[in-house]
C-alpha distance (Angstrom), angle and dihedral (degrees) to the residues before:
residue distance angle dihedral
M1 . . .
L2 3.80 . .
N3 3.79 122.2 .
A4 3.82 122.9 -123.3
F5 3.81 93.0 -97.9
L6 3.80 93.4 55.6
K7 3.80 91.2 45.0
S8 3.82 89.9 53.2
L9 3.81 94.6 59.9
P10 3.83 117.1 109.0
Y11 3.82 89.9 -121.9
T12 3.76 133.4 49.2
V13 3.79 112.4 -102.5
Y14 3.78 117.8 -129.3
T15 3.79 95.7 -122.8
N16 3.82 110.1 126.6
R17 3.82 89.7 3.0
E18 3.80 99.0 75.5
L19 3.80 98.1 107.5
G20 3.79 96.7 53.2
L21 3.79 92.7 42.9
M22 3.79 92.0 50.4
L23 3.80 92.6 47.3
S24 3.81 89.6 53.1
G25 3.83 91.1 47.5
E26 3.82 92.6 -117.2
K27 3.81 93.6 115.1
P28 3.82 122.3 43.5
F29 3.79 101.3 -166.9
A30 3.80 142.8 19.7
A31 3.80 129.2 -167.3
F32 3.78 133.1 -168.6
C33 3.79 127.2 -174.5
D34 3.80 136.2 -171.1
A35 3.76 138.3 135.0
K36 3.79 113.5 -67.3
G37 3.79 108.9 -83.6
Q38 3.81 93.0 7.0
Y39 3.80 104.6 96.4
P40 3.82 108.7 128.2
A41 3.81 116.8 -113.1
L42 3.81 91.3 -112.1
V43 3.81 91.5 56.1
M44 3.80 91.1 46.4
R45 3.82 89.7 54.9
Y46 3.82 89.1 51.2
L47 3.80 91.5 49.2
R48 3.80 90.5 51.6
L49 3.81 87.7 59.2
F50 3.80 88.0 57.2
D51 3.81 90.4 46.9
R52 3.80 90.4 58.6
H53 3.80 87.5 61.2
V54 3.80 91.4 45.4
A55 3.82 88.0 56.5
C56 3.82 89.6 53.1
G57 3.81 93.2 48.3
H58 3.81 95.7 -112.6
F59 3.82 92.4 115.4
V60 3.79 137.4 22.5
R61 3.82 119.7 -138.0
R62 3.77 128.2 -151.7
D63 3.79 127.3 -177.8
H64 3.78 118.8 -158.3
F65 3.79 127.2 -172.5
E66 3.79 126.7 -164.9
P67 3.79 134.9 166.5
A68 3.80 116.4 -102.6
G69 3.77 112.0 178.5
P70 3.79 111.5 -71.6
Y71 3.82 94.6 -3.8
E72 3.79 140.7 41.1
L73 3.80 122.7 -110.0
H74 3.78 117.3 -132.2
R75 3.78 114.6 -158.8
I76 3.78 116.1 -169.3
M77 3.77 112.8 -166.2
F78 3.78 133.4 -177.6
A79 3.79 127.2 -166.5
L80 3.74 137.9 176.7
P81 3.84 106.8 -104.0
S82 3.82 92.3 -106.4
E83 3.82 90.9 50.9
V84 3.84 102.9 54.2
W85 3.82 89.8 117.9
R86 3.81 85.5 77.8
F87 3.83 91.4 71.7
D88 3.81 95.3 69.9
A89 3.80 92.7 36.8
Y90 3.82 90.6 54.1
I91 3.80 93.7 46.8
D92 3.80 91.0 47.7
L93 3.79 90.4 49.5
W94 3.82 92.9 53.0
Q95 3.79 91.0 48.6
S96 3.79 90.9 57.2
P97 3.83 111.9 123.6
R98 3.80 90.6 -134.1
W99 3.79 135.7 42.5
G100 3.75 122.2 -156.8
E101 3.77 143.2 123.3
E102 3.80 94.7 -51.0
E103 3.81 92.3 52.3
E104 3.81 92.1 46.2
R105 3.81 89.8 52.7
R106 3.79 91.9 48.2
E107 3.79 91.7 50.4
G108 3.81 90.3 51.4
E109 3.80 90.5 49.5
L110 3.80 92.5 49.7
L111 3.80 91.5 48.7
G112 3.81 90.0 52.7
Y113 3.79 103.5 -105.3
A114 3.81 115.4 151.5
D115 3.81 119.8 -112.6
W116 3.81 92.5 -108.9
M117 3.81 90.0 53.8
N118 3.80 91.6 50.7
D119 3.81 90.5 45.9
H120 3.80 91.7 53.4
F121 3.81 94.5 45.1
L122 3.81 93.1 47.9
A123 3.80 93.4 46.5
I124 3.79 89.0 58.0
K125 3.79 96.8 40.1
F126 3.80 98.3 43.2
G127 3.81 99.7 21.0
């Protein structure tokens, strides 16, 4: 469920809409992250829907694991076949030693948000 801030944006965020947007070609990439072995059952069911399209060749999947304190992060990413370059770019972004406006913009770009959407989000977040 989206919080009030996300609902107030002048565009609909992609959260919980990734599969349909990717199938229509409107979104090039989707990423999910949780501790290894800790994805909720509901999310796992959603990911299995993506996996059906991986099996058909519509999407490519990549799993990435990295240490994060006392646990291990498990990123599950899906891309359209022509957009697999986004996997490494997304991993590199999240391994950045800093996180600020530039990194937020890059994440939005990688996830397929339009420039105007990123501009609006960043103006609110970073004023």
